[in-house]
N, C-alpha and C positions, 0 to 999 in steps of 0.2 A: 505494499499499500505507500509505503514511504516513497519507494522508487517512482512510483505511478504519480503520486502528487508532485515529486520533482520534474519528471518528465512534461507533466501537462502544465507546470509554470514555464520550463522552457519553451515548448511549443507555443504556448499563449504570448511570451515576450516576442519571441521570432515575428508572429504574425502581426502583433502591435507595432513592432519596430517598423515592419514594412510599411504600413500604413501613416504611423504617426510621428517616426523618428526618435531617436532616443530621449532627447528633451520632452516630447510629448507622451512618453510612455512612462507612466508611474507605477510604485510598485502596488498601489491599490488596484489599478486596472489589472494587472496580470492575476492577483488574487481573485479580482470579479470573474476575468474570463476563465481561469483555469477551474473556479471552484476549490481552490485548496484552503486548508486552513490558515486562518491570519498569522498565528506564531511561525508558520511553516518556510517563511522566506529566508530568516537568519538561522534557522536550523538547515536549511539545505544551503543557504548561501552565506556564509559568515562573513564574507567581503561586502554584501550588499547588492546593491542595483548594479555596480560595475561587472561583480562576478557574475550575476544572472545575464546581463547584457552578452558579455564576452560568450559564454556559454551558449546563448541563444544563435550567436553568430557563428559558432562551430557547429551547431546543429544544421544551421542553413547548409554550410560548407559540406558537411556529410551528406545531405540530401541533393545538393547538385551535383556533386562527384559521383556518387552511387547511381544517379539517373544516367549522366553521361558515360560512365563505364559501360552500361549495358547497350551502347550504341554500337550497332552492327553495320552502318553505312559502310559503303565501299567508295563513297565519292565525296569529296569534299564539301558539297552542296547537301549532302545526308547527312553530314557532320554537324554543318551549321544548322540544319532543320531540326536536328535531334535536341541540340543545346537549346534554341529558341523555344522548342516545344515545352520545356520545363516552365518557362516563365508565362508562356500563353497559359498553360493550365491554371498558373497561379492567378494569373488575370481573371480568367472566366469565373474562377470558383470565387473570387472577392469581388466580381463586379466593377473590375478595373479601380479596386479603392486600396489594392496592396501593390508595393513595389519589391524591392529586394532589399529583405533587413540588413544585410552587410552595408549597403548603400546608405541606408536608413541612419545607420550609426555614423558611416565615415563623413557625410555631409553636414552633419548635427554639431552644433557648438560642444555637444556633451564629450564628442571625440576627440576634445582636445588633449585629453588623457593619452599620454605618448603608448599605453599598453594597448588600447584599444584601436589606435592607428595602426599598430604594428601589426594586431590580429588581422584587422580588415586586409591590410598590405598583403599579408602572407595568404590569405584566402583568395583575393584575385588573381594572384599570381599563381596559385595552386591550378585556378579554372584556366588561367593561359596555357599554362605548361601541357596539362592534359588536352586541351583543344588543339594547341601546335602539335601534339605528338599525333592525334587522331588524323588531322588534317595531312600531315606529311604521309602517314601510312595509307591515306587515301588519294594519295600521288601528288600533294603538294609539293613544290619544291622545296627542300629543307632551309633554304633561305629566306623563303617568304613566308613559311608557315608562322613563326613567331607573331611577324607582325600582322597576320590575318587573324592570328587567334587575338591578338589585343584588340585591334579593331572590332570583330564580332562581339566581343565582350563590352567594349565601349558603347558600340552603337545599341547593343540589347538595353544596356542601363539608361541611355537615352531615351530610348523607345519606351522605355516603362514611365518615365516621367510623362512624357507626352499621352501616354495612354490613359494615366490618372487625371491629367488636365482635360483630356475630350471625354472621359468615361466610355472610351470604346477601345476595342483591340486593334484597331486598324493601323494605327503608327508601326506596332510591332510586325503587322504583317507585312506594311511598305518596307521596313528596315530589314525583314527576311528574305524580301524577293529580291533587293538590291544587294545582298551579302551573297546571296546565291549566285547571283552573275559576276561577281567579284572574285569569287574563290573557284568559279568555273572556268577551265582553259578555254580560251577562244580559239575557234578552229583554226581560222586565218592565222593567227599568231604561231600556234602549234605547228602547221604545216611550214611556216616561215622558219621556224627553229630546224624542223628536219630537214629541210632543203639547203640550209647553211652548213648543216654538220655533214650533208651529202658531198656538198663541193669541198669542205674542208677535207674529206677522206679521199678523195679524187686528187686533189691538188698534192696530197701528201704521196 
């Protein structure tokens, strides 16, 4: 029961952070949403709100990585689609009221505490590393994969803000479409590289 109460608080905190940010999420809000006993905050989180927020960020990290590791796409566009789908599901479930909990902490003045900034930075980097690895495995040139992974994450995070402003998932769909075009090799460009390679071999 104790573990269940703690888990409920962590998940509730993550959902609230995604919609209200760190400054707008109070311990009372977490207790109300999680239906946890009032005295359970400092029992489970002796360091208080900062510890709860950090655990909620790490829970979000686990959810995103678990989702993305299940990706079986064989094309860069498929890898991007799988990543975007995690956030699409979150938007639909919350009726476009919730964004990314990690971003909800990082852009908040509450994150001026160095530890939370470091946690957020490490989480974003872990997402970029996994995306880059998957993009490369799907055929993206190694030199381009890290930059495309960073652009994918940055574009999705920006789209989440627009979706919340519009109350509609279309900004994310538009971004996803453009990302698919960006990571898909252009046929003409690919043929040009092949022809150049052939000419080099002939010259040799």
